[in-house]
N, C-alpha and C positions, 0 to 999 in steps of 0.2 A: 555660836559656840562660846562656851565659858572661857574666861581667861583667869589663870592663877598668877597673880603678881607676887613675886618671891625673890629671895636671894638664895642661890643654890646651896650655899654651905650652912644654911639655917636649919637646925633640927626640927623646929616646928613646921617650917615650910616643907620639909621632906615628909613629915607625918601627914600633912594635908594632901600632898601629892599622892602618897600611897592610898589615902582614904578615897580619893577620887578614882584612882586606877582600880582599886578593889571593887568598887561599885560599878565599874564599866562606864563611867561618865566621861564623855569626850571633852577635852579641854586643851587649851594651848597655854604656854607659859610666857611670862614676860619677866625677865630678870631685871630688877630695879637697878642693880649695880652695873650690869653689862649693857642693857638696852636703854637705860636712862629713864627719865620722867619728863615728858613734855608738859607745857602749860595746859594744853587741851586735855591731856589724860588726867592731870591733877584736877582740873575743873569738873571733868566727868565723874571722878571719884567723889568729889565734894558735893555733887548733886545728891548723893546718897548717904554721905557720912559727914558729920560735923567736923570742922577743921581741927578743933582741939582734941577730939576723939582720935583722929588720925595721927596726931603728933606723938611720936614715941619718945617720951622723956626718960625712959629707962635704957635707951640705946647708948652704945659706946660713942656714937657720933654726937649725940646730945651732950654727953659728959665732956667731950673734947672741944665744944664750942666755947668761944669767949663769953665771959659772964655778961658783957654788955649786950651780946646777941640774945641771951636768955632772959634778961631782966625785962619785966613788964611786957611780956610777949602778947601780942594780939593776933587776930586772925590774919591780917595782912602780912605781918612779920613772919608768922608761921608758914604761910604760903611761900614767901620768898626763900625761907630757910629750906623748905622741902624741895623746892626746885633746884636749889644749889646743892643740896645733900639728900638725894632720894632715899638713903638708908634711914632717914628720920621718920619714914612712914612705918606705922605698925604693920606687921605682916604675919602671915600671908594675907593677901587680899584676894577674895574670889569675886570676880565680876560675873554675875549670872545673866546679865542683860537687863534684868529688872531691879536688881539690888546689888550692893557690894557687902560681902561678909568680911568683917575685920577680925583677924586672928583665927586660931583654930584650937578647938578642944574636941576630944572624942565625942562623936554624935552630932557635931555641927552640920555635917553634910548628909545625914540620914534621910532628910525630907526632900532632897534634890531629885 
């Protein structure tokens, strides 16, 4: 079964959820804020998505980080920050089992 990783109050996540429901695609949800992010789940996602693609530098969480944490960020530092602050992940994330789709735009789920 597919897993939609989201934050429930995110408008884009709501649109992604409605898109799956309207197509009758079965899925489960994983709320990154409520359910958290384990190291194993992060590594699973990173098997499909480059770490710097996954890091949401436009998020409120990113803007609130200390400048020292954001300076000269590399993949290891990004991993540590994402584990400490799961809302740094771009979302929604749809884990289809074979791939992970980052973000959502109309039409992204048409071929599922």
